[in-house]
N, C-alpha and C positions, 0 to 999 in steps of 0.2 A: 609323635604321630607322623607317619610318612606323608610326604607331599602328594596329594591326590592327583596332581596334574603331571607328575613326572612319568610319562609313558612314552615308549618308543614307537617308531613306525608311522607317525602321522605328521608329515611336514606341512600339511595344509592348516593345521590347527594353530590359531593365534591365542596366546594367553594374555589377558588383560588384568593386571594387578590393580584393584580398586574399582568400586562401582559408584564412585562419586560423580560429580558433573563431567569431568574430563574423561574418566574411564568409561562412563555410560555412553557418552557421545562417540568416543573412539570405537567402542564395541558396535554401536549402531551403524556407523559408517562401514565397518568391515562386514557386518551381517548383510547389509544391503548389496554388497558385492558377492554374496554367496559364500563367504568364508565361514569356516567352523570356528567358533569363538568360545573360549572358556573364561569367564570372569570370576576372579577370586576376591572376595570382600570379607574383611575381618568382622564387620558389623552384622547385625541381624537384618533380615529383609524389611525395609521400611514400608513396603506395600502391605505387609501383614502386621507389623508391630509399630508403625509410625516412624517418623524420621528422628534420629537421635545423633545429629552431626556434632562436630566439634565446634568450629567457628559458626556463629549464627548471625553475623553482620549481613544485613540485606544486600542483595546484589544490585548493581546498577548496570543493566545490560544495554549495550549500544551497538553501533553498526557492525563491528567485527564479530561479536557474538551472534547477532541476529543473522548475519550472512552465513555463518557456520550452521546455525539451526535450520536454515533454508535447505541445506543439503540433505537433511533427514525429514523435511516436511513438517517441522515443528515451530517455525517462526511465528505464525499467526496464533497458534495455541498458546505459546509463551506470552505473546503480547496481550492475549485475552486475560491473562492472570497478573498483568503488571499495571502499574500506574505511571503515566508519562510525567517526566520532569524536564521542562524546557529551560530551566534555570535554577539558580540557587537563591534562597531567601536568607539574607544576612540579618542577624539579630545583634546589633552593636551593644556595647557595654551600657551606653546611656539611654537605651530604649529606642523605639522606632524600628522600622524594618526597611531594608533595601533589597530590591530584586535585581539580580544580574543574569541576563539571558546567556545561555551557553553558546549559542550560535547566531547566525545572521539570517537564517531561513526558517520558515514555519516548521519544517520537518526535523529541524535540529533539536532533538531531545533525547535524553537517556530515560531508562525505564526501571522503576523499582519493582523487584520481584523477590519472593521468598526463595532462599537457597534450597530449602527442603522441598518446596513445591516444584521447582524446576527439576530437581533430581528425580522426583516421582514421575514427572511427565516423561523424562527420558527413559526411566526404567520400565514404565508401563508399555511404551512402544517396543523396547528391547525384548520384553517378555513374549511378544507375539511371534518372534522368530524361532523356528524349530531347530535352527543350526546353532543356537546360543544356549549355553549352559552356565548358570550363575550359581556359584558355590558360596553361600553366605556363612558367617561364623567360621571362616577359614582364612588362614594366613599363609602367604607364600614363605615357606621355611628356608628355601635356598633357591639358587638360580639354575639348578640342574634340571631344566625342563625338557631335555633330550628330544630334539626334533621339532619342538615348538619355537616360535618367536615370542618373546616376552615384551609387552608394553608396560612400563612402570608408570602407572597413573595413580599412585597411592599417596599423593599429597605432600605437604611440606615436610612431614616427618618420615618420608619415604623409606621403607625397609629395603626396597629394590636399590635405591640410590646408595644406601649405606653398604649394601653388599658389594656394589660395584667399586666403591671406595676401598673397602676392605680387601678386595681382590686385586687392587692396584690398576683397575681399568680406567678410572677417572679420579680427579680430585674435585673437592667441593668446599665451599665456605658457607657458613651460616652466621649471619650478622643479626643478632637479636636487638630490636629497638629498645631503648631504655624507657619506653612508654608501654603501658598496658591499656586494655579497654574493658569497659563495663557496660553491659546492655541494660537498658531500662525501657519502659513503654508508656505511651499515652493511649488510653482506651478511646474508642469511638464515643461520640456523644449519642444521646438517645436518637434512635432512628438510623443508626449507622453513619452519622454525619462526622466529617472531619472537624477537629477543633482548631486547626490552623490552615493556612493556605495549602490546598491539596496538591496541586501540580508544581511541586518544588522540592529540592533537597535543602533542608533547613540547616543553617550553620550558626553556632554561637561561638565566634572566635574570641579567645580570652588570653592571647599572648602565648603563654607556656602550656596551655591546654585548650581543649575545645569540646563542644558537644555537637553532634549532628543528629538529624531526624529524617527518616525516609518514610513516605506514606505507604500504607497497605490498603488493599482493596476493601477490607471490612470497615474502613474509617479510622483504624488505629494508626499509630506511628511507632516504628522501631527506633529507639534512641540509642546512640552509642557515645559514651563519654571516653575521651582519650586523655589520659593523665599520666604524668611521670610516676615511676615506681617509688622514687625517693625525692626528698626536697621539702620545702616549706609547705607547699600545697601539692600533695601527692597521695597515692594509695596508702603510703606508709603512715600518713597523718590522719587518715579518715578511718577511724576504728570505732569510736563510740557513736551512739545515736545522735548525740548533740553535735559532734564534729561533722557528721555526714549531713545532718539537717541544715546546719549553719552554712556549710560550703555550698549546698545546692541553692538555698534561698538567697545567699549573697551574690552568687554569680549567674544563676539561672532562675530568677524568681518567677518569670512567666511560665517556665516549664514545670517547676516544682508545684505550682498551683494546679496543674492539669494531671498530675500523677496521684492516684488515690493514696498510696502509702510509699513514697519514694525511699524512705529509709529502709523499710523492710525489703523492698525490691533490690536496693543496692546491696544489702547484706546477704541476700539469698542467691543472687546471681554470681557466677564465677568471674574472676578477673582473667581476661584473655591475653595471650602473648602474640606479638607480631615480629616478623623478621624477614630478611632477604636471603634467599638461597641462590648461589651462583655455582655452576659446574664448569669444569674445563671443557667437557664435551658431554653429549647426551647419549651417545651410542657406544655399544661394545660389540665389535664383530665376533670376537671369540666367544662371548656369552650370548650372542644373538638377542640383544636387548636394546631397547630404546626408551628413554625417559620422556614423558610429556607432562605439560601442566605444571602444577606446583612442585611435583617431584623433581623437575628440572630447573625451575626458576620461580620459586615462591617470592612474592613481592608484598609490600605493605599496601593497604587498601585505599590509599588516598588519591588515586586517579581512577578508581573504579574499574581497573583493567585486568585484575588477576584472572577472573573467569573468562573474560573476553580474549585475553592472550592465550590461555589454555585451549579455548575453542579454536583459535586460529591455528595452533599447532596441529590439531586434529584435521582441520580442513585442508591444510597444506599437505599433510600426509596423504589425505584422500586424493588430492590432485595428482600427487606423484604416483600413487597406485594406479590411477586411471591411465597414466602414460606407460605403465609396465616397468619391469625390471625386477631384480632380486631384492629381497628384504634388506640385505646388508648394505647395498648401495643406496637404497631409498632411505634407510635410517641415517646413513652418513650425510646424505643431502639435507634431511630435516635438521640435523644438528648444525650443519654448516650455515644454513640460511637463517634458521630461527634464533639461534643463540645470540647473534649481535642485536637482533630486535628485542629479545627479552631482556638483555642487559640494558638496553636504552630505556625501556619502560620502567624497569626497576629503579633506575636513577631518577627518572621523571616523577615516579610515585613518591620517592623520598622528598624531592623538591616541592611537590605539591602539598605535602604535609605542612611545610613551613608557610607556604602561601595561604592555605586555608586557615591555619592557626593564628598567623601573625599579621597578614597583609590585606585580607579581603575587606576589612573595614577602614583601611588607611586611605586618606584622600589622594595621595600621590599615586598609589597603586590603582585606585578607581579611575583616576584621570587617564593613566596609561591604558587601562582596559577600554575606556571609552574611545580613546584615540585609535586603538587597534581595531575596534569594531568599525570605526569610520573608514579606516584604510581598506578593510575587507570589502566594504560597500563601494568605495570610490575606485578601487583597483581590482575588480574581480579577475580571477585567474593570475593575478600578480602578487596577491597577498592572501594567505590563509593562516590563521592563528594556530599555534601548537595544539590548543585544546580541540579545535575543529578537526585538525589532521588526525589526532589520536582517537577522538570519539565518533566522528561522523564521516570517516573515510577508511579505506584499506591501505592508505599510504604507509609504507614501512615505518615502524616505530623509530628505527635508527635515523630515517630521513626527518621525521618530526622533531627528534631531539636536536639534530644538527641545525636545522632551519631555526628552531626555537632559540638556540643560543645566539644566533645572528640577529634574530628579531628583538631579543632583549636589549642588545646594544643599540639597535636602530631606534627603538622606542625611547630609550634613555636620552638619545641625542635629540629627537624631535620634541620631547617633553621637558627638556632641561630648563627652559626659560618661558614656559607658557602657563597660563592659568585656566584655559578653557580649550575644548576641542576645536572651537572656532579659530583659535590662534595658530593652528598648525599650518605651516607653509606647504601647500600642496606640491609645488614644484620641487622643493627640497625633499619632500617625502618620496616623490616619484624617482628622483635621482638616487636616493639612498636605496630604494627597492631595487632599481635596475643594477646598481653597483654591488649589492650584497646578496640578493636573493634570486638572481637570474637562473642559476642552475636548478632551481626548484620549480620553475614555471611549468615544465612539462608534467610534473606530478599534480600541480594544482589545477591545470586545465582539464585533467581527467578526473571527473567527479567520483568515480569508483575507486580508482587507484589499484594497486596490487600489494598484497602483503608479502611479496617476495623481496 
């Protein structure tokens, strides 16, 4: 079938491959500027047939994503569909629960929202623009869009990226994690009540694997089990009803008791794949193409920043368009500025997997986190944790990563021979902060920061 968007003579038309979260937001931002936009989506219209996405892990939307949504007037609408999560609720092996706040201020929280519902919100607004045409059940068959500029927003398995690689425009790597994920669910109690703490991201760390739960507005929870593909306790060893039931009851007895039929749900839901995509660059001047979102930089979900990072791509593109210039130069600048930041959050997401899986219940780790919170309160503007920089500011990801590496060493030094946060030598802490983190003070003094 010929490509329906390969038409000559219209240099003002922008083609967006993909009507997922990033594609829909990019198209909205362009439409607001009066651009003619053609969105090409291989799936059926979710507003007519329901959302049938690939990955269904709930999203954790935070400052970066919300700031981008503000540019299309959808911040408050998205928040109305979300559940706030000011911290994580840890469920240790031996029972009991520990709450760890994400930040130091009341407004420091992330928000649990359905991926499908957020996609619908974006597409509903996009459908109100007469300058936008959405072609569902259609795939971009080649990159010969003749006179159009193409935004590749077609996800981690991007066909647009694959074509750029095939044509020698870019190189890319795809690193598949040796862990998969399985989604389960806890229904609401009678009356739509939540059966666990509502305002928290729940984590059951179990060393080589873990379970998380995010709350939904209807009182239910979306659970995600992250487990190796192979090994003694892995997806490879969980085949029979007895094996599945024994595994869940042994490691997550409190959760298993809240799922009506955990074995049936485990067997009926697919096992998802996770990976990291890195590209040498995101733009092609010759093919007038720019990759955005997962198509350019798919990351694992353990920092909750995949969608937030993709939305930042769109917002940065929008800022450049406001300043003016030709598409080729703008695309080159997006790639130049955003790639180092996406590389940084990709690395931090992988590191956060180990932290969530192995360390959130470790006493030494918990002490370091307590000391870090104390430093943030004692030295405002002089110390901000990596998590706060990533989730509650627009400070560039690359800066958060660099500062975080130095903070790890600083905390290790301060906590080496103490047993309580009260044992921290404040003078030593101040000297270490001044000696190691001074170059970041200007970022931390600006509460909004910049994603450049």
